[in-house]
C-alpha positions as CSV (number, residue, x, y, z in Angstrom):
1,M,-18.3,3.9,17.1
2,N,-16.4,7.1,16.6
3,D,-18.3,9.4,14.2
4,D,-15.0,10.2,12.5
5,C,-14.5,6.6,11.5
6,T,-14.7,5.7,7.8
7,D,-16.6,2.4,7.4
8,G,-15.7,1.4,10.9
9,L,-12.0,1.2,10.2
10,I,-10.0,4.4,9.6
11,D,-10.4,7.8,11.5
12,L,-9.2,10.5,9.1
13,R,-9.3,13.2,11.7
14,Q,-7.0,11.1,14.0
15,L,-4.6,10.6,11.1
16,V,-4.4,14.3,10.3
17,E,-3.6,14.9,14.0
18,L,-0.9,12.2,14.0
19,A,0.6,13.4,10.7
20,R,1.4,16.7,12.4
21,V,3.4,15.1,15.2
22,I,5.0,11.8,13.9
23,D,8.4,11.6,12.3
24,Y,8.2,10.3,8.8
25,E,12.0,9.3,8.8
26,H,12.3,10.1,5.1
27,H,15.5,9.2,3.3
28,D,16.7,10.6,0.0
29,L,17.4,7.1,-1.4
30,S,14.0,5.7,-0.6
31,Q,12.3,8.7,-2.1
32,H,14.1,8.3,-5.4
33,Q,13.6,4.5,-5.3
34,Y,9.9,4.9,-4.9
35,R,9.6,7.4,-7.7
36,C,11.7,5.2,-10.0
37,F,9.5,2.2,-9.2
38,L,6.3,4.0,-10.2
39,E,7.9,5.5,-13.3
40,F,9.1,2.1,-14.5
41,F,5.5,0.9,-14.7
42,R,4.0,4.2,-15.9
43,T,6.3,4.2,-18.9
44,R,5.6,0.6,-20.0
45,E,3.6,-0.1,-23.1
46,T,2.5,-3.4,-21.7
47,V,3.1,-5.7,-18.7
48,T,4.6,-9.1,-19.4
49,E,6.4,-11.7,-17.4
50,R,9.5,-9.6,-17.5
51,E,7.9,-6.6,-15.9
52,V,6.2,-8.7,-13.2
53,L,9.6,-10.3,-12.3
54,I,11.2,-6.8,-12.1
55,G,8.2,-5.6,-10.0
56,V,8.7,-8.5,-7.5
57,A,12.3,-7.5,-7.2
58,F,11.3,-3.9,-6.5
59,A,8.9,-5.1,-3.8
60,Y,11.3,-7.4,-2.1
61,S,14.1,-4.8,-2.1
62,W,11.9,-3.3,0.7
63,M,11.5,-6.6,2.6
64,P,13.9,-8.7,4.6
65,K,13.4,-11.8,2.4
66,I,14.5,-13.2,-1.0
67,P,11.3,-13.9,-2.9
68,T,10.4,-17.4,-4.1
69,I,8.5,-17.4,-7.4
70,H,6.1,-20.3,-7.9
71,R,6.0,-20.8,-11.6
72,T,3.0,-23.0,-12.1
73,A,0.4,-20.2,-11.8
74,F,2.7,-17.5,-13.0
75,P,0.9,-16.8,-16.3
76,S,-2.3,-16.2,-14.3
77,A,-0.5,-13.8,-12.0
78,V,0.9,-11.9,-14.9
79,T,-2.6,-11.5,-16.2
80,A,-3.8,-10.2,-12.8
81,V,-0.9,-7.7,-12.6
82,G,-1.6,-6.6,-16.1
83,R,-5.3,-5.9,-15.2
84,A,-4.2,-3.9,-12.2
85,W,-1.7,-1.9,-14.4
86,G,-4.6,-1.2,-16.8
87,G,-6.7,0.3,-14.1
88,G,-8.6,-2.7,-12.8
89,I,-9.2,-3.4,-9.1
90,L,-8.3,-7.0,-8.4
91,E,-10.9,-9.5,-7.3
92,I,-10.2,-11.9,-4.4
93,D,-9.5,-14.8,-6.7
94,E,-6.9,-12.8,-8.5
95,L,-5.3,-11.6,-5.2
96,T,-5.2,-15.3,-4.2
97,V,-3.4,-16.3,-7.3
98,L,-0.9,-13.5,-7.0
99,K,-0.2,-14.4,-3.3
100,G,0.4,-18.0,-4.2
101,V,2.9,-17.0,-6.9
102,V,4.8,-14.3,-4.9
103,N,6.2,-16.0,-1.8
104,N,2.7,-16.8,-0.6
105,S,2.6,-13.3,0.8
106,V,-0.2,-10.7,0.6
107,V,2.2,-8.1,2.1
108,G,4.7,-8.7,-0.7
109,S,1.9,-8.8,-3.3
110,S,0.5,-5.5,-2.1
111,K,3.8,-3.8,-2.6
112,L,4.0,-5.1,-6.2
113,L,0.4,-4.0,-6.9
114,H,1.0,-0.5,-5.5
115,F,4.0,0.0,-7.7
116,V,1.9,-1.1,-10.7
117,S,-1.3,0.7,-9.7
118,P,-0.6,3.3,-7.0
119,E,-3.9,5.0,-7.2
120,L,-6.0,1.9,-6.6
121,H,-3.9,-0.6,-4.6
122,P,-2.3,0.5,-1.2
123,I,0.6,-1.2,0.5
124,L,-0.3,-3.4,3.4
125,D,2.5,-3.7,6.1
126,S,2.8,-5.1,9.6
127,H,3.0,-1.6,11.1
128,V,-0.1,-0.5,9.2
129,F,-1.9,-3.6,10.5
130,E,-0.7,-2.9,14.0
131,F,-2.0,0.6,13.8
132,L,-5.4,-0.6,12.6
133,H,-5.8,-3.7,14.8
134,D,-3.3,-3.3,17.7
135,K,-1.3,-6.4,16.9
136,V,-0.6,-8.5,13.8
137,D,-2.6,-11.7,13.3
138,T,-3.3,-14.1,10.5
139,R,-5.7,-11.7,8.7
140,I,-2.7,-9.8,7.3
141,E,-2.0,-12.6,4.9
142,K,-5.6,-13.2,3.7
143,P,-6.6,-11.8,0.3
144,Q,-10.1,-11.2,1.6
145,Y,-8.7,-8.8,4.2
146,Y,-6.6,-7.0,1.7
147,A,-9.6,-6.4,-0.6
148,R,-11.5,-4.8,2.3
149,Y,-8.5,-2.8,3.4
150,A,-7.9,-1.5,-0.1
151,E,-11.5,-0.5,-0.6
152,R,-11.6,1.4,2.7
153,C,-8.4,3.2,1.9
154,R,-9.8,4.3,-1.4
155,K,-12.8,5.7,0.4
156,V,-10.7,7.7,2.8
157,V,-8.5,9.3,0.2
158,N,-11.5,10.4,-1.8
159,Q,-12.8,12.5,1.1
160,P,-12.4,16.3,0.6
161,E,-10.7,16.5,4.0
162,F,-7.9,14.2,2.9
163,K,-6.2,17.1,1.0
164,G,-4.9,18.4,4.4
165,L,-3.3,15.1,5.2
166,H,-1.8,14.7,1.8
167,A,-0.2,18.2,2.0
168,I,1.3,17.4,5.4
169,V,2.8,14.1,4.2
170,S,4.2,15.7,1.0
171,E,6.1,18.3,3.0
172,K,7.2,16.1,5.9
173,T,8.5,13.2,3.8
174,G,10.5,15.6,1.6
175,Y,8.8,14.4,-1.6
176,N,7.9,18.0,-2.4
177,T,11.7,18.8,-2.5
178,I,12.2,16.5,-5.5
179,G,9.2,17.8,-7.4
180,F,7.1,14.7,-6.7
181,E,3.7,14.4,-5.3
182,P,3.1,11.0,-3.7
183,P,-0.1,9.2,-4.6
184,K,-2.9,9.6,-2.1
185,L,-2.8,6.0,-1.1
186,R,0.9,6.2,-0.4
187,A,0.4,9.3,1.9
188,L,-2.3,7.4,3.8
189,E,-0.3,4.2,4.2
190,L,2.9,6.1,5.2
191,T,1.0,7.8,8.0
192,M,-0.5,4.6,9.3
193,Y,2.9,2.9,9.0
194,Y,4.9,5.5,11.0
195,A,2.0,5.9,13.5
196,G,1.9,2.1,14.1
197,K,5.7,1.8,14.2
198,V,5.9,4.1,17.3
199,G,2.9,2.7,19.1
200,Y,-0.1,4.8,18.1
201,R,-3.3,2.8,17.6
202,N,-6.5,3.4,15.6
203,R,-9.3,4.8,17.7
204,C,-12.0,3.4,15.5
205,V,-13.4,0.0,16.3
206,P,-12.4,-2.4,13.5
207,N,-15.1,-4.5,12.1
208,C,-13.1,-6.8,9.9
């Protein structure tokens, strides 16, 4: 295994190299949307069914589908999202409930969780998965996979060397021009997203 790999999954040195050469394709509208999505949840005094429904709408405004909300388990999903909003890291059973309520999608749920809890829950996307594992397979919709992925992302962004990648992303995305510093997990996910989109692949050997 490459010595630069973090827990067998993510090579931070490779990502810094890629960040210098890939095009982040930033757009003013998406920058401001993202900032507004985060600020919506940061300024709430609590998270209720209303906030969760709005958060699902935020998430699916970035996806090519109209969400289907399954109402039976919705109260449990609201409780899980509220725990994430309060600083909790969701357990697999909570991720499973949330997936079942939100279009049966881990990818969609990850976007909602990131808007609610951007320092603890990264977005998972097909291009990110392709970067990490070469091609998309059924793991992308498994809560167990998301829990491992999120844990490993948190380890990467807490490395001292991550500051260099974060600075590159802030500049190249244009977030710094609007006085906004993207969360560390967003900088990591964006780098893997754009790298995967243009065909770069992780040089670590994935073990999950």
